[in-house]
BALUMMI-331148 format. One line per 5 residues: for each residue x, y, z of N, C-alpha, C. Coordinates in Angstrom, 3 decimals. Layout:
BEGIN
X Y Z X Y Z X Y Z  ... $
//
This chain:
BEGIN
140.298 -70.161 -83.844 138.861 -70.105 -83.142 137.708 -70.890 -84.021  137.099 -71.690 -83.068 136.044 -71.914 -83.643 134.676 -71.187 -84.130  133.813 -71.601 -85.293 132.573 -70.988 -85.743 131.649 -70.041 -85.368  131.319 -69.377 -84.868 130.239 -69.136 -83.648 129.214 -69.002 -84.032  128.937 -68.605 -85.149 127.835 -69.139 -85.922 127.819 -70.422 -87.106 $
126.117 -70.396 -87.809 126.192 -71.430 -88.915 126.179 -71.027 -90.032  126.994 -71.551 -90.954 127.253 -70.569 -92.230 125.579 -70.273 -92.561  124.849 -71.191 -92.646 122.902 -70.541 -92.929 122.613 -69.098 -91.976  123.627 -69.074 -91.263 123.173 -67.617 -90.280 122.943 -66.221 -91.243  124.102 -66.415 -92.420 123.998 -65.004 -93.385 122.803 -65.867 -94.284 $
122.766 -66.465 -94.582 121.776 -66.701 -95.158 120.049 -66.707 -94.914  119.652 -66.747 -93.597 118.702 -66.196 -93.276 118.532 -65.165 -92.802  119.552 -64.282 -92.585 119.888 -62.953 -92.153 119.401 -61.882 -93.239  119.736 -62.220 -94.778 119.382 -61.984 -96.044 117.815 -62.326 -95.966  117.130 -63.553 -96.127 116.183 -63.940 -96.689 115.151 -62.893 -95.121 $
115.879 -62.546 -93.899 114.858 -61.934 -93.662 114.544 -60.535 -93.830  115.872 -60.102 -93.521 115.830 -58.426 -93.806 115.161 -57.944 -95.217  115.074 -59.041 -96.391 114.770 -58.596 -97.881 113.598 -59.296 -97.471  112.882 -60.231 -97.110 111.752 -60.786 -96.761 110.539 -59.438 -96.032  111.386 -58.778 -94.866 110.828 -57.883 -94.117 110.884 -56.066 -95.514 $
111.471 -56.037 -96.372 110.722 -55.211 -97.342 110.129 -55.377 -97.926  110.225 -56.402 -98.447 109.057 -56.807 -99.420 107.929 -56.843 -99.298  107.995 -57.615 -97.690 106.304 -57.612 -97.168 105.801 -55.786 -96.378  106.860 -54.884 -96.834 106.344 -54.089 -96.057 106.227 -53.048 -97.166  106.936 -53.736 -98.675 106.085 -52.732 -100.234 104.650 -53.483 -100.182 $
104.738 -55.030 -100.333 103.544 -55.393 -100.374 102.213 -54.436 -99.313  102.123 -54.630 -98.165 101.479 -53.466 -97.485 101.239 -52.212 -97.590  102.139 -51.519 -97.992 102.028 -50.184 -98.118 101.262 -50.051 -99.439  101.363 -51.075 -101.127 100.537 -50.935 -102.004 99.311 -52.002 -101.722  99.221 -52.559 -100.355 97.508 -52.900 -100.283 96.341 -51.958 -99.734 $
97.472 -50.846 -99.048 96.615 -49.540 -98.527 96.805 -48.591 -99.159  97.289 -48.607 -100.419 97.315 -47.471 -101.476 95.765 -48.242 -102.167  96.062 -49.703 -102.549 94.819 -49.822 -103.570 93.214 -50.081 -102.531  93.964 -50.103 -101.404 92.465 -50.172 -100.213 91.713 -48.388 -100.317  93.075 -47.505 -100.306 92.606 -46.308 -100.468 91.527 -45.851 -101.607 $
91.727 -46.557 -102.357 91.338 -46.443 -104.173 90.152 -46.912 -104.390  90.202 -48.000 -103.656 88.685 -48.509 -104.041 87.489 -47.905 -103.799  86.140 -48.546 -103.832 85.291 -48.216 -103.554 84.974 -47.958 -102.439  85.268 -48.880 -101.410 84.944 -48.984 -100.266 85.313 -48.129 -99.820  86.019 -47.444 -100.017 86.725 -45.853 -99.175 85.995 -44.814 -100.082 $
86.247 -44.573 -101.571 85.900 -43.131 -102.232 84.444 -43.578 -102.488  84.286 -44.688 -102.272 82.338 -44.501 -102.190 81.834 -44.460 -104.024  83.349 -44.884 -104.840 82.761 -44.309 -106.528 82.192 -45.448 -107.064  80.752 -45.270 -107.553 79.779 -46.455 -108.177 78.933 -46.768 -107.152  78.891 -46.199 -105.844 78.314 -47.354 -104.718 76.861 -46.512 -104.981 $
75.831 -46.536 -105.447 74.614 -46.034 -105.014 74.144 -46.058 -103.904  73.748 -44.618 -102.857 73.547 -44.159 -101.765 71.645 -44.495 -101.742  71.510 -44.959 -100.452 70.153 -44.931 -100.348 69.864 -43.881 -99.707  68.035 -43.642 -100.334 67.898 -41.904 -99.885 66.639 -42.139 -99.630  65.855 -41.671 -98.909 64.671 -41.709 -97.864 63.528 -41.819 -99.304 $
63.719 -41.045 -100.375 62.935 -41.502 -101.926 63.703 -42.137 -102.710  63.697 -43.141 -103.615 64.243 -43.178 -104.505 64.323 -42.854 -105.511  65.168 -41.619 -105.945 65.118 -40.333 -106.735 65.998 -40.896 -108.231  64.881 -40.827 -108.920 65.871 -41.644 -110.237 66.245 -40.061 -111.491  67.745 -39.967 -111.183 67.810 -39.024 -112.189 67.920 -39.583 -113.658 $
67.853 -40.586 -113.877 67.327 -41.038 -115.135 66.119 -41.004 -115.576  65.312 -41.346 -114.635 63.854 -41.107 -115.253 63.722 -39.502 -115.059  63.771 -38.542 -114.303 62.925 -37.117 -114.955 64.498 -36.372 -115.379  65.998 -36.629 -115.788 66.305 -36.182 -117.098 66.008 -36.973 -118.245  66.365 -37.912 -118.146 66.823 -38.338 -119.598 64.845 -38.589 -120.003 $
64.345 -39.357 -119.615 62.516 -39.441 -119.816 61.854 -38.381 -119.857  61.502 -37.107 -118.608 60.834 -36.456 -118.779 62.157 -34.811 -119.422  63.161 -35.324 -119.294 63.817 -33.611 -120.332 63.941 -32.766 -118.930  63.930 -33.615 -118.233 63.787 -31.936 -116.575 65.317 -31.688 -117.083  65.787 -30.297 -117.108 67.059 -29.969 -116.592 67.645 -29.059 -115.564 $
68.961 -29.325 -115.202 69.625 -30.055 -113.724 68.887 -28.541 -113.197  69.084 -27.439 -113.735 68.549 -26.081 -113.071 66.991 -26.146 -112.426  66.834 -26.918 -112.605 65.007 -26.871 -112.014 65.064 -27.591 -110.682  65.752 -27.834 -110.618 66.168 -28.392 -109.440 67.505 -28.044 -108.273  68.542 -27.766 -108.921 69.356 -27.459 -108.703 69.473 -25.948 -109.166 $
68.719 -24.795 -108.205 68.392 -23.326 -108.280 69.522 -22.543 -108.746  70.738 -23.192 -107.258 71.704 -21.930 -107.044 72.803 -22.217 -107.906  72.855 -23.337 -108.811 74.437 -23.754 -109.186 74.702 -22.476 -109.898  74.719 -21.756 -110.585 74.443 -20.467 -111.328 75.475 -19.602 -110.808  74.918 -19.089 -109.354 75.159 -18.188 -108.554 75.640 -18.005 -106.910 $
75.621 -19.922 -106.851 76.066 -19.928 -105.588 77.410 -21.084 -105.226  78.316 -20.958 -104.444 78.842 -22.301 -104.462 78.783 -23.695 -103.979  76.843 -23.639 -103.479 76.242 -24.985 -102.997 75.183 -24.771 -104.447  75.412 -26.200 -105.322 74.193 -25.914 -106.273 72.844 -26.084 -105.741  72.307 -26.262 -104.778 71.341 -26.335 -103.807 70.374 -27.916 -104.117 $
69.813 -28.184 -102.826 69.153 -29.426 -102.553 67.591 -29.167 -103.023  66.956 -29.765 -103.950 65.314 -28.913 -103.911 64.779 -29.384 -102.742  63.862 -27.919 -102.646 62.818 -28.068 -101.143 61.525 -28.800 -101.671  60.840 -29.781 -101.162 60.055 -30.549 -101.476 59.212 -29.354 -102.241  58.872 -28.421 -102.619 57.690 -27.428 -103.111 58.054 -27.662 -104.842 $
59.535 -28.198 -104.542 59.719 -27.964 -106.399 59.416 -29.676 -106.610  59.470 -30.727 -105.796 59.165 -32.216 -105.899 57.299 -31.663 -106.250  56.862 -31.230 -105.162 55.188 -31.090 -105.479 55.015 -30.571 -106.436  55.331 -29.592 -107.541 55.110 -29.180 -108.645 54.356 -29.764 -109.607  54.608 -31.374 -109.546 54.648 -31.884 -110.185 53.825 -33.012 -109.784 $
54.398 -33.051 -108.191 53.451 -34.363 -107.811 52.392 -34.247 -107.047  51.455 -32.770 -107.367 50.208 -33.111 -106.813 49.390 -33.387 -107.842  49.614 -33.531 -109.044 49.557 -33.862 -110.639 49.537 -35.174 -110.582  50.808 -35.670 -110.900 50.603 -37.364 -111.663 51.716 -38.131 -110.253  51.148 -39.275 -110.094 51.659 -40.241 -108.769 51.349 -39.257 -107.671 $
49.934 -38.750 -107.839 49.850 -37.801 -106.025 49.732 -39.068 -105.104  49.031 -40.427 -105.857 49.098 -41.174 -104.656 49.887 -42.544 -104.467  50.543 -41.694 -105.321 51.679 -42.829 -105.052 52.715 -43.358 -103.657  52.950 -44.654 -102.939 53.434 -45.058 -101.611 54.811 -44.540 -101.667  55.136 -45.162 -102.898 56.311 -44.065 -102.995 56.903 -43.009 -102.632 $
55.485 -42.111 -102.942 55.692 -40.793 -102.501 55.663 -40.546 -101.291  54.889 -41.116 -100.570 54.844 -40.753 -99.179 54.961 -39.429 -98.437  56.515 -40.120 -98.464 57.466 -38.994 -97.689 57.759 -37.986 -98.129  57.642 -37.389 -99.240 57.803 -36.447 -99.921 56.185 -35.736 -99.743  54.834 -36.696 -99.669 53.822 -35.474 -99.430 53.981 -35.522 -97.554 $
54.598 -36.412 -97.096 54.156 -35.972 -95.248 55.421 -34.790 -95.318  56.425 -34.707 -95.695 57.575 -33.071 -95.740 56.734 -32.027 -96.158  55.623 -32.281 -97.104 55.410 -31.362 -97.708 54.043 -30.401 -97.070  53.458 -31.783 -96.137 52.233 -31.572 -95.653 52.997 -30.563 -94.081  54.086 -31.507 -93.249 54.558 -30.914 -92.329 55.592 -29.871 -92.095 $
55.756 -29.902 -93.574 56.888 -28.152 -93.473 58.522 -28.612 -93.122  58.591 -30.293 -92.603 59.793 -31.000 -92.116 60.412 -31.317 -93.654  62.192 -31.080 -93.897 62.599 -31.464 -95.136 63.167 -32.607 -94.513  62.776 -33.432 -95.976 63.569 -34.161 -95.860 65.064 -34.458 -96.028  65.048 -35.439 -95.329 66.845 -35.819 -95.111 67.611 -36.439 -95.651 $
68.348 -35.900 -97.201 68.653 -36.775 -98.332 69.914 -37.107 -97.640  70.748 -37.777 -98.552 72.139 -38.488 -97.909 72.761 -37.813 -99.108  74.252 -37.249 -98.900 75.100 -36.204 -99.886 75.811 -37.663 -100.246  75.589 -37.648 -101.796 76.907 -38.185 -102.142 77.955 -37.044 -102.511  77.697 -36.348 -103.224 79.305 -35.787 -102.842 79.474 -34.643 -102.064 $
80.229 -35.297 -101.192 80.419 -34.188 -99.742 81.793 -34.638 -99.568  82.201 -33.161 -99.862 83.553 -32.697 -99.719 84.089 -32.547 -97.924  85.484 -32.493 -97.340 85.718 -31.918 -96.215 85.230 -30.311 -95.807  85.448 -30.344 -94.503 84.895 -29.018 -94.421 86.166 -27.626 -94.580  87.389 -28.674 -94.450 88.578 -27.927 -94.775 89.174 -27.692 -96.552 $
88.326 -28.107 -97.119 87.985 -27.520 -98.679 86.989 -26.847 -99.255  87.428 -25.663 -99.812 86.365 -24.553 -100.286 86.139 -24.809 -101.969  84.679 -25.350 -101.965 84.253 -25.284 -104.157 83.070 -24.348 -103.994  83.092 -24.034 -105.146 82.352 -23.441 -105.751 81.685 -23.548 -106.857  80.433 -23.726 -106.993 79.964 -24.422 -108.193 79.475 -23.186 -109.467 $
79.274 -22.621 -108.820 79.414 -21.115 -109.852 80.422 -20.651 -110.462  81.667 -20.774 -110.246 82.891 -20.677 -110.366 83.191 -21.408 -111.585  82.759 -23.117 -111.398 83.179 -23.745 -112.149 82.511 -23.852 -113.500  81.003 -23.845 -113.210 80.140 -23.424 -114.310 80.284 -22.384 -115.204  80.667 -21.057 -114.864 80.731 -19.950 -115.648 82.369 -20.266 -116.219 $
83.229 -20.768 -115.945 83.976 -21.206 -116.444 84.142 -22.391 -117.681  82.714 -23.331 -117.949 82.387 -23.695 -119.079 83.014 -25.801 -118.259  82.734 -25.562 -117.081 83.202 -27.227 -116.443 81.498 -27.726 -116.470  81.314 -28.895 -117.391 79.917 -29.433 -117.379 79.616 -30.290 -116.500  78.371 -30.273 -116.329 77.831 -31.288 -115.079 78.386 -32.910 -114.958 $
78.462 -33.340 -116.071 79.143 -34.113 -116.067 80.202 -34.272 -116.282  81.143 -33.614 -116.080 82.787 -33.849 -115.761 83.283 -34.056 -114.702  82.251 -33.614 -113.605 82.511 -34.400 -112.205 81.206 -35.613 -111.694  80.446 -34.783 -111.897 79.104 -35.861 -111.774 78.722 -36.848 -112.616  79.778 -37.068 -113.547 78.880 -39.033 -114.826 77.930 -38.368 -115.210 $
77.577 -39.752 -115.740 76.096 -39.612 -116.805 75.286 -39.012 -115.881  75.094 -38.799 -115.138 73.660 -38.648 -114.085 72.167 -39.089 -115.245  72.442 -38.415 -115.954 71.287 -38.636 -116.880 71.029 -40.201 -116.873  71.824 -41.334 -116.946 72.105 -42.809 -116.978 72.129 -43.310 -115.221  71.492 -42.959 -114.077 71.892 -43.218 -113.144 70.006 -43.285 -112.465 $
69.942 -44.733 -112.520 68.330 -44.551 -111.322 68.427 -44.380 -110.066  69.867 -44.885 -109.503 69.900 -43.707 -108.174 71.394 -43.068 -108.415  71.244 -42.022 -107.669 73.020 -41.275 -107.870 73.729 -42.136 -107.113  75.075 -41.587 -107.897 76.323 -42.305 -107.442 77.214 -41.805 -107.148  78.857 -41.755 -107.152 79.636 -40.754 -106.945 80.289 -41.373 -108.607 $
80.837 -40.123 -109.740 81.445 -40.927 -110.370 83.059 -40.978 -110.259  83.312 -39.788 -109.586 85.344 -40.072 -109.180 84.566 -39.755 -107.797  86.544 -39.781 -107.150 87.018 -40.155 -105.907 87.007 -38.581 -104.928  86.544 -37.575 -105.953 87.200 -36.134 -105.269 88.299 -35.711 -104.282  89.475 -37.003 -104.709 90.671 -36.768 -104.385 91.911 -35.356 -105.020 $
92.167 -34.811 -104.231 93.100 -33.951 -104.719 93.584 -33.400 -106.024  93.753 -35.445 -106.001 94.830 -35.401 -107.332 94.005 -34.767 -108.591  92.447 -35.691 -108.225 91.724 -35.231 -109.505 91.204 -34.338 -109.504  91.459 -33.147 -108.629 90.964 -31.787 -108.784 91.990 -31.403 -109.457  93.099 -31.415 -108.634 94.463 -31.434 -109.904 94.667 -31.545 -111.066 $
94.282 -32.658 -111.315 94.121 -33.109 -112.905 93.783 -31.841 -113.903  92.537 -31.219 -113.227 91.880 -30.142 -113.997 92.339 -29.017 -114.026  92.852 -28.526 -112.754 93.244 -27.526 -112.763 94.324 -27.349 -113.445  95.471 -28.653 -113.314 96.634 -28.061 -114.248 96.623 -28.121 -115.919  95.181 -28.994 -116.371 95.307 -29.353 -117.722 93.693 -28.729 -117.887 $
93.183 -27.673 -118.040 91.756 -27.133 -118.106 91.406 -27.406 -119.477  92.296 -27.148 -120.579 91.961 -27.397 -121.735 91.108 -28.761 -122.039  91.990 -29.802 -121.238 91.270 -31.106 -121.912 89.637 -31.668 -121.338  89.195 -30.031 -120.401 87.764 -30.597 -119.886 86.824 -29.654 -120.027  86.805 -27.898 -120.250 85.917 -27.564 -120.544 85.574 -27.506 -121.762 $
84.553 -27.072 -121.740 83.266 -26.862 -122.659 82.892 -25.741 -123.449  82.411 -25.433 -124.230 81.470 -24.114 -124.269 80.204 -24.138 -123.462  80.039 -22.719 -122.769 79.026 -22.487 -121.784 77.770 -22.856 -122.203  77.250 -23.320 -123.320 76.024 -23.259 -123.785 76.128 -25.181 -123.612  76.764 -25.661 -123.010 76.796 -26.975 -123.191 77.189 -27.627 -121.746 $
76.995 -26.400 -120.768 77.276 -27.171 -119.406 76.400 -27.533 -118.771  75.283 -27.660 -118.933 74.135 -28.436 -118.466 73.544 -29.500 -119.375  74.122 -29.821 -120.699 73.845 -31.020 -121.150 75.015 -32.112 -121.259  73.566 -33.186 -120.792 74.013 -34.288 -120.462 74.588 -35.669 -121.430  74.234 -34.889 -123.086 74.622 -35.967 -123.868 75.915 -34.915 -124.572 $
76.366 -33.699 -124.224 77.472 -33.286 -124.937 78.606 -34.689 -124.524  79.321 -34.871 -126.052 80.633 -35.284 -126.186 81.888 -34.538 -126.745  82.801 -34.643 -125.966 83.871 -33.977 -126.282 84.326 -33.978 -127.770  84.546 -33.410 -128.661 85.158 -32.927 -130.046 86.050 -33.869 -130.218  86.908 -34.160 -131.565 88.014 -35.127 -131.710 89.396 -33.678 -131.946 $
88.841 -32.669 -131.573 89.489 -31.345 -131.144 89.899 -31.300 -130.232  89.636 -31.917 -128.937 89.389 -30.881 -128.166 90.248 -29.853 -127.302  91.336 -30.714 -127.268 92.562 -29.576 -126.811 92.612 -28.435 -127.315  92.134 -28.228 -128.986 92.417 -27.087 -129.867 91.854 -25.994 -129.186  89.891 -26.977 -129.183 88.706 -26.316 -129.291 89.436 -25.493 -127.355 $
89.715 -26.649 -126.025 90.083 -26.370 -125.155 90.344 -25.032 -124.590  92.040 -25.096 -125.352 92.946 -24.084 -125.163 92.009 -22.457 -125.860  91.130 -22.101 -126.386 90.640 -21.747 -126.909 90.080 -20.958 -126.156  88.793 -22.020 -125.830 88.161 -21.519 -124.618 88.778 -21.172 -123.162  89.976 -21.151 -122.485 90.901 -21.329 -121.785 91.244 -19.893 -122.016 $
91.406 -19.486 -122.728 91.919 -17.822 -123.166 90.883 -17.125 -123.251  89.614 -17.576 -123.831 88.386 -16.824 -124.095 87.563 -16.377 -122.524  87.744 -17.653 -121.898 87.264 -17.456 -120.413 87.715 -17.279 -119.540  89.127 -16.975 -119.653 90.083 -16.300 -118.843 90.219 -17.334 -117.429  90.519 -18.558 -117.806 90.823 -19.635 -116.937 92.278 -19.545 -116.504 $
92.120 -20.102 -114.999 93.315 -19.920 -114.592 94.272 -21.038 -114.423  95.377 -21.617 -114.369 95.806 -23.016 -114.100 96.333 -22.570 -112.237  94.980 -22.605 -111.995 95.598 -22.428 -109.986 95.613 -23.962 -109.313  96.805 -24.093 -108.966 97.271 -24.964 -108.295 97.668 -24.905 -107.105  97.556 -23.445 -106.333 98.551 -23.061 -104.630 97.188 -23.955 -103.646 $
97.896 -24.096 -102.864 97.228 -24.921 -101.403 95.897 -23.966 -101.548  96.194 -22.431 -101.031 95.141 -21.152 -100.987 93.649 -21.400 -101.658  93.863 -21.791 -102.963 92.850 -21.873 -103.896 91.607 -22.853 -103.481  92.007 -23.730 -102.670 90.780 -24.246 -101.970 90.906 -24.991 -100.859  92.112 -24.661 -100.080 92.224 -24.881 -98.662 92.093 -22.902 -97.660 $
91.536 -22.689 -97.512 90.714 -21.093 -97.288 90.688 -21.191 -95.630 $
//
């Protein structure tokens, strides 16, 4: 009986099958890379605001504590966006005629809040409480990065679930003494793990990784 298919058919079939697998793997890898990129996570992307507020200037140059503007961070789930009155406590006296601050003065005069663009904005199905983390020794810069060096605010971390779980599974790597929670120049000591284990015990930190911890 004569051969129906050419001898090269087997080679072509193998190339097609393995090529398809390789192409699918490359596509999955590309999608994973895109999902981790700043295009999706917005990590390192400075957000445009109605007023170009500089944390670097206010924190580093002027020495303003986080809690002066984010008044509810120690007692509420939400850190708080400062009302215009807080801005005007200073800016009725300094830079009071600055064109850049015209939206602030307009907001104060009319009572209409400035519409700030959220930089750290979790989905509605995620529960997060600032006060719990602050009181357990998690510093501002641990999550938000070195805000004292940011002329405009950007997201330092992806806020993906795996990023949160890294801390929840290994809190001793990240916690610091409570008196340094709001310190932007705090640096972990060389014996961070030893210190962290002591603080985990002292602050009664639990390694909470169940779904209901954050998804309620």
